[in-house]
C-alpha positions in Angstrom: -123.7 11.8 -32.7 -123.4 10.6 -36.7 -124.3 13.6 -39.3 -126.8 14.2 -41.7 -124.2 12.7 -44.2 -122.8 9.4 -42.9 -126.0 8.6 -41.7 -128.7 6.0 -44.0 -132.1 7.2 -43.3 -133.7 4.4 -41.8 -136.6 3.4 -44.2 -134.0 3.5 -46.7 -132.8 1.0 -44.8 -136.0 -1.7 -44.0 -136.2 -1.0 -47.7 -133.8 -3.5 -48.9 -134.0 -5.8 -46.1 -135.4 -9.1 -48.4 -137.2 -12.5 -47.3 -135.1 -15.0 -48.4 -135.5 -18.4 -47.9 -137.0 -17.8 -44.7 -134.2 -15.5 -43.0 -134.5 -11.3 -43.4 -130.6 -10.6 -45.3 -129.5 -8.0 -47.0 -127.9 -8.4 -50.1 -124.0 -6.7 -51.0 -124.3 -4.1 -53.2 -126.6 -2.6 -51.0 -124.9 -3.1 -48.3 -121.8 -1.9 -50.1 -123.7 1.7 -50.5 -124.4 2.2 -47.2 -121.4 1.7 -46.1 -119.6 4.2 -49.2 -117.4 0.8 -50.8 -117.9 -0.8 -53.3 -119.4 -4.3 -54.1 -115.7 -5.7 -54.6 -114.0 -4.3 -52.0 -116.9 -6.4 -49.6 -116.6 -9.1 -51.2 -112.9 -9.3 -50.9 -113.3 -8.2 -46.8 -115.0 -11.3 -47.1 -113.4 -13.5 -48.5 -110.3 -13.0 -46.3 -112.3 -13.8 -43.7 -114.5 -17.1 -44.8 -113.9 -18.5 -41.0 -116.4 -15.6 -40.0 -119.5 -15.8 -41.7 -121.0 -19.3 -42.2 -124.3 -20.2 -43.9 -126.2 -18.8 -40.5 -124.5 -15.4 -41.4 -124.2 -15.5 -45.2 -126.0 -16.9 -48.9 -124.8 -17.2 -51.8 -127.7 -16.3 -53.9 -128.8 -19.7 -56.5 -129.4 -18.7 -59.7 -132.5 -19.1 -59.8 -132.6 -16.9 -56.8 -131.5 -14.2 -58.4 -133.6 -14.8 -61.2 -136.8 -14.3 -58.7 -134.9 -10.8 -57.6 -134.8 -9.4 -61.1 -138.0 -10.3 -61.6 -139.1 -8.4 -58.5 -136.6 -5.4 -60.1 -134.4 -5.9 -56.7 -131.5 -6.7 -59.2 -131.1 -4.9 -62.2 -132.0 -6.8 -65.4 -128.6 -5.0 -67.6 -125.9 -6.7 -65.8 -123.6 -6.3 -64.4 -122.8 -9.1 -62.0 -120.6 -11.8 -62.6 -120.5 -13.3 -59.7 -124.5 -14.6 -57.8 -124.4 -11.6 -55.5 -124.6 -12.0 -51.2 -127.0 -11.9 -48.8 -126.4 -11.0 -45.2 -128.5 -11.7 -42.1 -129.1 -9.6 -39.1 -125.4 -11.3 -38.1 -123.6 -11.5 -40.8 -124.2 -7.4 -41.2 -122.9 -7.2 -37.6 -119.4 -9.5 -38.2 -118.9 -7.3 -41.2 -118.5 -4.2 -39.1 -115.6 -6.4 -37.4 -113.7 -6.8 -41.1 -114.6 -3.3 -42.5 -113.5 -1.1 -39.7 -113.8 1.8 -39.5 -116.0 5.2 -38.3 -118.4 5.1 -40.8 -119.4 0.7 -41.2 -119.6 1.4 -37.2 -122.3 4.0 -37.8 -123.9 2.2 -40.6 -123.8 -0.9 -38.6 -125.5 0.4 -35.8 -128.8 2.2 -37.8 -128.5 -1.3 -39.7 -129.0 -3.8 -36.5 -131.8 -0.5 -35.6 -133.8 -1.1 -39.4 -133.5 -5.0 -38.0 -135.3 -4.7 -34.4 -137.2 -2.7 -35.7 -139.0 -4.9 -38.7 -138.9 -7.6 -36.3 -140.8 -4.9 -33.7 -143.3 -4.8 -36.5 -144.0 -8.5 -37.5 -144.5 -9.1 -34.1 -147.0 -7.0 -33.7 -148.7 -8.0 -37.1 -148.4 -11.8 -35.5 -150.7 -10.7 -32.8 -153.0 -8.5 -35.0 -153.1 -11.8 -37.3 -153.7 -14.3 -34.4 -156.2 -11.6 -32.8 -158.2 -11.2 -35.8 -158.0 -15.5 -36.6 -159.6 -15.9 -32.8 -162.6 -12.7 -33.9 -162.7 -14.4 -37.7 -163.1 -18.3 -35.7 -165.9 -16.3 -33.4 -168.3 -14.6 -35.9 -168.5 -17.7 -38.1 -169.9 -19.7 -34.7 -172.5 -16.6 -34.7 -173.0 -17.6 -38.4 -173.5 -21.2 -37.5 -176.0 -20.3 -34.8 -177.2 -17.3 -36.4 -178.3 -20.1 -39.6 -179.8 -22.7 -37.6 -181.8 -20.3 -35.6 -183.2 -18.9 -38.8 -184.1 -22.1 -39.9 -186.4 -23.1 -36.9 -188.1 -19.7 -36.8 -188.6 -20.7 -40.8 -190.2 -23.5 -39.1 -192.5 -22.0 -37.1 -193.9 -19.8 -39.6 -194.5 -21.3 -42.8 -198.6 -22.5 -43.1 -199.3 -26.8 -41.7 -199.9 -29.0 -44.1 -202.9 -29.4 -45.3 -205.2 -32.3 -44.4 -202.5 -34.3 -41.9 -204.6 -32.8 -39.2 -207.7 -34.7 -37.5 -211.3 -32.2 -37.0 -212.4 -30.7 -33.5 -216.1 -30.4 -33.2 -219.0 -31.8 -34.2 -219.3 -34.7 -36.6 -222.6 -34.0 -39.1 -222.0 -37.3 -41.1 -222.7 -40.3 -39.4 -220.5 -43.2 -38.6 -220.5 -47.1 -38.2 -220.8 -47.1 -34.9 -222.5 -45.5 -32.9 -223.0 -44.2 -29.7 -225.0 -46.2 -26.8 -228.4 -44.7 -25.6 -228.2 -42.4 -23.1 -227.6 -44.2 -19.9 -227.8 -48.2 -20.7 -223.6 -48.0 -20.6 -224.4 -46.9 -17.1 -226.8 -49.4 -16.0 -224.0 -52.3 -17.7 -221.2 -50.9 -15.0 -223.4 -50.7 -12.1 -225.2 -53.7 -12.7 -221.7 -55.7 -12.4 
């Protein structure tokens, strides 16, 4: 079992994982601190074994990316770095343990791999929750529209009728131009024919 001195806390490792170019990476200076070596010696070991680090294992950061990290206080603005930092993906970190060779490197590498796995699990659970929230929001939006149309229909039913548009019901007291036939004349006319 790893001693408390060589084992990095998982929260400390997870806080060092950054998202750059759509990939989860750890900077070379953070890895050097975890492995207990200088950043220069870590980068020297990488330069000696460049064939083990293809583009999807290791990223060389651009000036814009470095400026972005400085603005986010991930990298110190006091300088100190003459070359742009390298960022290692999960596969690059696994390859580093073979390049750095040592018991501490192996133990730290195991902890880093576990941190990447935990981060992946957390992201997967968040994606699941986000999907469920989107479905719920769609349902609620549909209900809102249904409730709105139902409320409009109820308002139409509850509105008082417009005056003057309805025919009057009942006896008319004013004479009309058409006079009703005398009693019995209409019946006799129908019967005689």
